[in-house]
C-alpha positions in Angstrom: 19.0 -6.3 -5.1 15.5 -6.1 -6.5 16.9 -6.1 -10.1 18.8 -9.3 -9.3 15.7 -10.9 -7.9 13.7 -9.9 -10.9 16.2 -11.1 -13.5 16.6 -14.4 -11.6 12.8 -15.0 -11.5 12.9 -15.0 -7.7 9.8 -14.0 -5.7 10.4 -11.5 -2.9 7.9 -11.1 -0.1 8.3 -8.0 2.1 6.2 -6.5 4.9 6.4 -2.7 4.3 4.9 0.0 6.4 6.1 2.8 4.2 3.5 3.0 1.4 5.8 5.0 -0.9 8.3 2.1 -0.9 5.5 -0.3 -1.9 4.5 1.9 -4.7 8.0 2.2 -6.0 9.2 -1.4 -5.7 6.2 -3.8 -5.6 4.6 -5.4 -8.6 1.7 -6.6 -6.4 0.5 -5.5 -2.9 -1.9 -6.9 -0.4 -3.4 -4.4 2.0 -4.4 -5.7 5.4 -7.1 -3.9 7.5 -7.1 -5.3 11.1 -5.7 -8.6 9.9 -8.0 -9.1 7.0 -7.3 -8.5 3.3 -8.8 -5.2 2.2 -7.4 -5.1 -1.3 -4.9 -6.8 -3.5 -3.3 -6.0 -6.9 -0.9 -3.5 -8.4 0.0 -0.6 -6.1 -1.3 2.1 -8.4 -4.7 0.4 -8.7 -5.1 -0.8 -5.1 -3.9 2.3 -3.2 -6.8 4.5 -4.1 -7.6 7.7 -2.1 -10.7 5.9 -0.7 -8.7 2.9 0.5 -6.0 5.1 2.0 -8.6 7.0 4.0 -10.5 3.9 5.0 -7.5 1.6 6.0 -4.8 4.1 7.0 -6.7 7.2 7.9 -4.7 9.4 5.5 -5.4 11.4 2.4 -3.0 10.6 -0.5 -2.5 11.0 -4.2 -0.1 9.5 -6.8 2.4 11.5 -8.8 4.2 9.9 -11.7 7.3 11.9 -12.6 10.3 9.6 -13.2 8.6 6.8 -11.2 5.3 6.6 -9.3 5.2 8.1 -5.8 2.5 8.3 -3.2 2.1 11.7 -1.6 0.3 11.5 1.8 -1.3 14.8 2.6 -2.6 14.7 6.1 -4.0 12.4 8.7 -7.8 12.1 8.9 -9.8 11.3 12.0 -8.5 8.4 14.1 -9.6 5.0 12.9 -11.6 2.9 15.2 -11.0 -0.9 15.5 -13.7 -3.1 13.9 -16.3 -4.5 16.2 -15.4 -7.7 18.0 -16.9 -10.9 16.6 -16.8 -12.7 19.9 
């Protein structure tokens, strides 16, 4: 399906909660942190270990065998919501 969209010049927008799928299939990602844009760009440049820890509370690294994959190692301390601006 993605190959058909790419060959047709169609833009596909998807909300993914599985980071490895975003790494494998997306050309461009936008990472939201509590509803605000934390980073945007190619998955392999945006999904850095620092961003993964800050936004998702996980440690992760990339492998690039046949295709890039994101390996999530373990969950870090629970994230706290940002302070309210009310």
